[in-house]
C-alpha positions, 0 to 999 in steps of 0.5 A: 196295348194293341193285340197282335193283328190276326190278319196280314195284308200286302201294303200297296206296292205302287212303283214310283213313276219312272221306277220299278219295285225292287227286292231287298238285298238277299231277297232278290236271290230268294225271289221274294217281293218285300211285303212289310206287314205292320202292327198298328197302335191307335186311340183304342190302344191308349194313344191320345187323339191328334197327330203323333209327331215324334218318336224316340227311345230312352236309355231303358229301351222304352218308347216315347212319342210326342203328340198333339194330345200330350207326351206318351210313353209305351212300355210294350204293355200299355201307353201312359199319357202325360197331359196338362191339367189346369188344376195340377201344377205338377202335370205336363206344362203343355200338351202339344209335343212336336220335338222330342229328345232323350238326353244322356241322363235319360231326361225327356226333353220336349218342345212344340208349337207355342209351348216352349221347352219342357224337361221331364225327370223320369226319376223324380217324375217332375217337369220343368218349363222354359218359355220366352220372356221379352223382359228376360234377354236370357230367356228362350228365343221363341216358344215354337220349338222345332228341334232339339239336340245334345252334343257330346259336351252335354250342351243342349241345343234348341231350334226355335222360330226365332233362332238357335239357342244353347242352354246354359250349363246351370239351366238358368237361361239360354245363349242365343247363337249368332250366325257367323259363316264365311265372314258374314255375321247375323245376330240369329239363324232365323227360323231354325227347324231341324238339328242333328248332333253326331257322336264326334261333336259336330252339330248339323243345323237346318234353318230357313237361311240354309244348311249349316255345320258347327264343328266341335271347336265352334267354327261354323260353315254352310253346307254346299248343296248340289245345284241339281237339287231344286227343293226348298232348302229352307224347309227342313223337317228333320235331319237324320243319320250320322256316321258318314251319312247325314240325311236332310228331309225337305219339302221337295226332296231328300238330301244325302251328305256324304263324307265330302260334306256336299249335300246331294239329292236322292232320286231327285226326279222321283222325290221332287214333288214329295214332302219328305218328313223323315228317313231311317236306315235299318240294320241291312242298309235299307232306307225308309223314307217317310213322306206326307203321302206314304212311305218309300223303301229304298233297297239301295239299287236306285229304285223306290218301292211305295207303301201307301196307307191301307187303314181298313186292311189289317197289316197295312199302314194306318194312313199316308201322312207320316211325321217321323220314322225311327228305329228302336234298340232291337232294330224295329221300325216305328212310324208316326202318323197324322191320324192318331196312329203309330205303325211298328215293323219288327226287325225280322219282318221280311221272313215272309212275303204276303199277298192279298186283296187290297180294296180299290186296287185292281192290281191285287188279288181278286179276294182276300181268302184264297182256297187253293194254290198251285205252282204253274209250269212257268213258275208262277202261282195259280190261285183259286178263291172262295167266290169263284175267282182264279188269279195268276201271281208272279211272286217276284214282282207282285203282279197279278193276272185275273184269269177267271171271274164269277165261277159258281161256288168255291175253287177247291183244287187246281191242276195243270196238265202237260199242255199248260191247260188248267183244270178247275175243281169247283164242286159239283163242277169240273172245268178245263180252262184252255187258251181263254176258253172255259170247258165244262167236263161232263161228270154225270156219266161217271156219276162223280158228284162231289170232286174235292181234289185234283192231281196231274200225273206224270202220265199226262192224265188228271186224277180226281178224288170225289167225296164218298165216291173214290178216285177217278182218272180223266183222259186229257184228249177225250175227256172221258172219266174212268174209276180207279179201282181201290183195294177193299177197306172201310168206308173211310177210304172214300173220304179223301185227305190228300192226292199226290203224284210222286216218283211216277206213282199216285198216292192217296190219303184218306180217313181209311189209310194211305194207298198207292197206285200199283204200276202193274194193274193200276189199282190203288193198294194200301201201303204195307206197314202203314196202319189203316187209320186216317192220314191227315197229310203226308210229305216225301223226303229222301228215305221215305215219307212223313205222315200225320194222324190225329195224334202223331207225326210219324216217319216211315222208310220206304223201299221195295214197296213196303214202309217201316216206321222209324220215328214217331212224335206224340203231338199231344205232348208237344203242345201242338194243340191246333188243327194240323192241316199239311206237311212239307219237306224242304230241299234240305229234308226239313219238315214243316208243319202247317196248322190252324193256327200255327207254323212249325219246323221240326228239328230231328236232331234236337227233337224240338218244334220251332214256331214262327209268328209275328216276330218273323213277319207272319202276322196270320198263322191261320192255315185253315185251308191246308193248301201249300206248294213248293216251287222248284227253287225251294220257295214255300207257299201257303194259303191262309185266311188272309191270302197267300204267304211265301217264305224261303226256309233257309232264310227263315231258319237263319234270320238277319242279325238284330240289335243287342238284347233289350233292357229290363227296367223297373217300371213301378213299385206300389205298396198298400199304406194306411189303407191306400195303394201308394207308389214308391219313388224309383230314385232310391238305392234301397226300397224302404218299407214301413212296418205297417206297409202291406202287399208290395207290388213290383212291376218290370218291363222288357223293352222288347216290342217284337212280340210283347205277348210272348215276353216272359218274366221270372223273379227271385227274392233272396231271403224269401224265395228258394228259387226262381218264380215264373211269372209268365207274361205278367211282368209283375209280382206281389209280395205279402207277409215279408218279415222284417229284414233286408232282401235282394230282388233279382228279375230276368226276362226273355223276349221273342228270341228266348234269350234271358236278360237280367235287371241291371241292378238288383232291387234292394228292399229293407222292411222296417221292424215293428217298434216293439222289436227295434234296438231301442225297444230292446234297450228299454226292455233291458232297462225295465228288466234291470229295474225290475231285478233291482226292485226285486233285489231291493225288496229281498234285501229289505225283507232280509234286514227285517227278518234279521231285525226280528231275529235280533229282537227275539234273541234279545227278548230271549236273552232278557228272559234268560237273564230274568230267569237266571236272576230269579233262580239266583234270588231263589237260591240265595233265599234258601241259603239264607 
């Protein structure tokens, strides 16, 4: 996946002949010129080489692209390319993918030049292929498939070079649709290039012979075209839109079909020489028009803003030749290009305007990196750059006036006096620019050698802060320089951080503390109540001022010449580990913090900092120079490493409503089986794991492309986890040592907006028990035990019978002996008697 581009650039804003660059609805009032900054994906990010023809998003929100090098899926983390492999019958049947359709069952249908029709089943991972066969009348009409559509009845329509086909319900073949219009009959539409199926069942058809509409009942009629259109009606590249506005992209213009069914050209004169490839209307009604020579943006006022390719400029379009424009589920804009590239624009892109240097464009800024900024008395911006240039910028139109070029060194500070003269600080020089003439101010006499800050006072004089030398005042008439007396302090007070004129007084921040010029004797005095430590920046509000130190952000109430601290925020505990550079308080009293890197707004009620970045159109947040300015109307300007950014605080804090929450999808299941990592099919209701399986890995993807780097995931395996387990930006989790049994896996994810969404259906997992603990094993165990007990009983009974027999024998022996003894006794007694 591509990393977020750190630089930002103003796309070339060249008005279409006869047109004036306009501002977007809601932007014009704010005075911001729309300057979209694109995120780019190219071959280095995983795209195949060759043209990217088509784009669509599936039911899970994942993006699919048709390219010359294969079918591509993007999940926000990486690109997966399906290619044809000659030795793999299960691979993509053909690489070239021109047309793309996701049907209502989430199957992916593709077609291309000489490739026929291909379907990909995401559940089974299998492809199916249909081609033209002269011997089969029901085969595809032709192998060049230009367009695909599915109507509400489930019918799949295929536009080919030989006519319009409708796939049979059993997918065994195709019905070739005849052209029956206004009493005329033809066996075929002829070359058919574009299709659009609407939710009401209507089918729009762009063919070589004209534009047609098929009603839900099957009747067909030709779409009338306004006679003012002179483009090629037979070369329709795409048909987009719906819901009362159908747009036909043609060679020679863009036709809009309204509710009356008549096709009328949009900006006919301006687009008559253009090859329009595609069009997309965003959530705010702006119309993006992709052409073979860049992108046009229609704000709805009849004027078109051209955005040309700037492949060498970060944030610019990767090229001019576009193929398709489309919105994703969040409202983000995707544009595909001929040059193996894709451009993406988040739905909240217009939170910031961006101005910079564009190579080979003399109408852009003189340099990429501006070092200082100043709001002029006419409302325009004075800008000074690192290479000694000074420009004047009209932020409402983007027009740039190159005022001064080739000055020595860096322009570090600017000031404009009451006469409209520009004072220029380019150390070690101080210059005055007056009516086209550059006058060098003599600093040697006042021993000023390192001027770093300028400020125009309400008294008409110019104040200069010089590094290691103090603060000086310049008389605007005589141009003489005098030192401003400062209250005694440590050496740090000679190292300035900020010089500002506020409410009739000069304020000065330094490494030694915060000082204010006394109105009586003109001496700079330390502000009572403020510690004598380095003050990096300060900004005034209605009750006092905010100031930033190395570790804290503090607020002071200021009254009667004394400051009392009433709030303090420990920045080390807020995660603001970047280098703080400047503070600004907007017209509503809200505090804005500029750092390198980062832009935050501090909410005093919640005590939280809100950050702004790519999701809001700010691709470069490296405010390393610390130069900011606020116009009387509330517009805030800041210089960063890529130029100048501008934003309206109120609009930025209340952004435009985007689309629904993105879907969270199960991406993959892997398990270690028989010593190998094997994928588990995702089409089963229950994941079955064998007793020998090890290390289950579950991967999920949130279909949020606004800023994929900040997507967060958490898992909970019921029956295993006691609570949620945070996985950070890593949308996967490994499970090892799962005992036999049934589990349910819950997964949640949050995108750039911080709103959590759950996996639609929790994942059920069954871990098979080892053979020795299964039910039939227990039956065997019981039978063995019963057998053992039977054998033991049988042996015991045999031993008992044997013992009884022995006792009986002994008893018989004893009885025999007793009888013998009795007999002997009897005979003995008898013999005595005889």
